[in-house]
N, C-alpha and C positions, 0 to 999 in steps of 0.2 A: 784672234778671232780668225779663223776659215769663214768665206764670204761664199758661198757656192754660186755660180753662174750669174754671178753680179746683178744680183735682181732686180728689176727696174719698177719706178713707183708706180706710175701709172697703171701698168700691167698688173702691180700688185693689188692697186688699190682695188682694179675692177675684178677679182679676184676674191678677195676681203669681202664686198657687195653680194657674189654670189653664196658666200658661207652665209654672210647674215640673210640672206633671202630665204635658203633653203633651211632652216632651223627657226624661219618665222618672224624674222626681225625684219620686214617690207619697208618699214618705213626708215630702220637704219640702212636698212641698202640703198635706197633710197638718195639719204642724203648724202651717203658716198660716192655714188655717182655721181651727184648733182659738183660736191666739190673737185672731185677727180676731173669733171667736163673742162669745169673753171682752168682747173690749173695748169690742164694742159692746153687751154687758147694760148694762156699768158706763155707755154714752153710753145708758140708756134707749133701746134700739132706733132711734137716731139715728146719723147721721155727720158728721164735722167734716173741714172742707178741710187738705189735708197741711201748707199755709202756715200752719194757726194752732193745729199742735198743739206747744205749750208744755211746759215742763220741772213748770208746776206743775199741768198737766193729766195728767200722768204721776205726778207723787208722788200726784196725788187716788185715780188708778186704783191705785196699790201700795197704798193705806193700806183701799180700797173688797176688794183681793185677801187683805189682812192679814183684815179685819174676818171674810169670810168663812171663817180659819180656815185657808189652807191656807200649807204646807209653804214655806219661803223657795227651795228648789231649785224649785218648781210659779210660784211668782213671776217664779222667774228665767228659767225657761222662758218662759216669755209674752213676758216684756220682752224677750229676746235677740230672739226672732222679730220683733216687732213694729220695735223696732231693725234688724232686716235689712230688714224692709220698707220702711221709712221710708228707709234710707239708698237703697235702690234708686231712689226717688221723684227723693232728692236726686240721684243718678248723672243720672238724665233730663230733669234743670232743671225738676224740678215743684214745686219748694220751695226758699229755700235752707238751708246746714245750719244750725242754731241747739241741736245736740245735748241736744235734749228729753230724752235718758234718764241724762245724764251724772249727776243726782243719786238714782239709783233703782239698785237690787242687783241686778245679771246674772250675779254668779260664780255657783261649785258649792260648796254648806257638803258637809264630808264626812257618807258619807249612813249610818246605821245597818247594823249587820253583815247583810249578803245571802249569805252561803255557810253550807250543814251541811256536817255531817261525812261522813265515810266510810260510817259505820255509819247513819245518815240515807237515803244513797245504797242502800244494803243495803235498809233496808225498803220503799223506794217499790219496789224490784225485787221483792221476796220478799211481797209483800201477795198477798193470795187477793182475785183479781181475777173469781173468777168469783163473789164476793157483789155486785161492782159492775161486771159489765161495760161500764157507760155509761163509764165511769175509763179503762179500759186501755188504751185508746189514747193519751189523753193523758199516761198515766205512761211508755208506749212514748217518744213522740217526749221527753219530761222527758230520760230514759235515754239516747236516741240524740245529745242535744245533749252529753250528760254524756261519753257514747262520743268523741264525732267533736269534744275539746276548745272546747264549750259553743260550738256553730254555733247562731247567731240563729234564731229561727224563719220570720225569712222565707227565710233564705237555705237550712232545711230544706227549706220548702213547693214551693221552686223546685226543686230538684234533678233531674235526671232520670239513668237507665239510661246516659245517656251520659258522666256526670261520673265513671263506674266503669270504669277503665282500668288492664289491667296490675297488677292487686293495689293501685291506688290509689286514693282519690276526689278531686277536684279541681275545685273552683268557685271565681269569683271572687265575693268579700262584694260586697253590694248596697248597703253603709254605706260601705265605701271603696274599692270596688274592687281592691283586693287580693289576689292570686295566694293561695288554701289548696289545699294537698296532704297529705291523712291516710293514710296507711296503712289497707287496709281489714280491720277486725279482722274473727273472729268472730261477737261480741256484734254487731254495726251488720248485718252478714249479715242472722241471726236476725230481726232486726226486721222486715226489709225484706222476706224470705220470708215472714213471718209473714201478710203484707197485701196479697201480690203476687195470690192468684187475686180479692181483693175489686177489682181494676183492671191487670187482667195486659195491655190494651190502652192502659195510657194510658205515658204518655213519663216520667209524672213517677215518684219514685223510692217515694213514699208517697202514699196516699191521701188527700191534704191539699186538691188541686184539681180540679176534674174537668170543670168546664164552659168555658165560652169567657169568663166575666167574673171572671177570674182575683183581682181587686184586692178583689170584694168576696167573694170565697170567703175569700180571705187575711184580711181585718178578720175574718168571721162565724169564722173557726178558731178565730182568737187569742184572742178576747172567750169564746170557748167553753173552748178551751185552759186560758187563765188560770182559767176560773172552777172548771174540774175540777180542776186541780193545788189549789188553795184546800182543797177537800174532802178530797183523798189528804193535804197537810197535817195536817189534824184529827184524821183516821182513823190515823195513824201520831204522834198529838202532836209532830210538830214546832214546836219555838218560834219558828222563824223561817219566815214564809207565804211556801206555793212559791211563784214564777212559774219562768218558763222563765231569766230571767236568773238566779235563781238556779245554776242550771245553771252556767251557765256561771261564775260568781264561784267556786262551790263547785271547777270543774277547778283553776281558777287556786289557791284557796286551799289544798287538796290537794295541789297541785304545790309549792307553797312550803313546805309543811310535809315533804315529802321532797327538801327541799333542792336541790328541780331549780333553775339558775340563773335569774335575772328576765330575763335576754336569751334564753333560751329557751322559756322561759312566755311572753314578748312576742312570738315569731314563731312559737310553737302558735298564740297566738289571735290573728295579726293586727293587732297594735296596730302603731301609725305609728311607734311612738318608746318605747322603754323606762320613759319618765316617765309615760305613758300606763297602763303595767304596774303600775307603783308607785302610783298614785293609786288603783288597783283591790284592792293588795295593803295598803294603810294601813286601808283600812275594812273588811277582813276579820275575819281571826280573834287575837283576842289571849292568846290562850290560854299562849303562849309566857312572854309577859312579864309576866302573872299568875302563872306559875310563877316565874319567875326571883326578883318581889317578895317571894312566899311563904318563898324559900328565904334572900332576904337577912333578912327579919322573923324567920326563924327563930333567927337569932340569937340574938335576944331571949329566949329561950326561953316557957316558955308564956304571958308578958304578952303576948303578939303576937298570940295568937288568941283 
């Protein structure tokens, strides 16, 4: 095979990110850039020819990440993205396939519980935000996500008034393209109406995006949101650190606790299969299992406690 100009991996990764961004895959571009920057740090700000990328180099990079204290899921995140970039290069005949990632971890570990109870949701809704006015909007975004079955922040940010018709909110998930339809409830409308005067001329449902550089505005707002949610979690003594992803997990967990079928939860959340929903639910609330165990141990009498 002829390899033209001996292309370098980091340089190629950033070019792939540019292509992804230009074709509307901004999130994919960001993950490519994040992984490439991490790998470049390991290479001490140098680059490496794609054709010279070997398994031992990737294993050394894995050890480098482990030594930094990164979780296995974070390491896997970097590895999966670097592998995708490498495979693009192989497809373009820039290198032969040597499977340099075959000995590294690219799976997903079961995460710690990321759902909160309905009581915690109520605490978020009932907190006196007149004392913490800078946190109120972030709380409302969290609640809006929960009310709308765990809508992702990127989808909330880009929702427009035209997405509401005939009593339903309809949009396409940016992550999967799947069409989501949600009955427009009063609790959702109250949040939108609260901020209507602040951006009455804007096509967007909520005042997250305001100018032309919407991607930058979205990223800035996302960082501010999670920073504020962390503060709210501390104020209400939540044992689970709050992020917007917690709203999504919580909706699924609470729905599951109400005996709503997994097929219905899967459809509600826009999952492509029930297996995805089952992965969600296995990392949520173990209270039912704990209670079952307590009943069994109770058969032993006082010795079990």
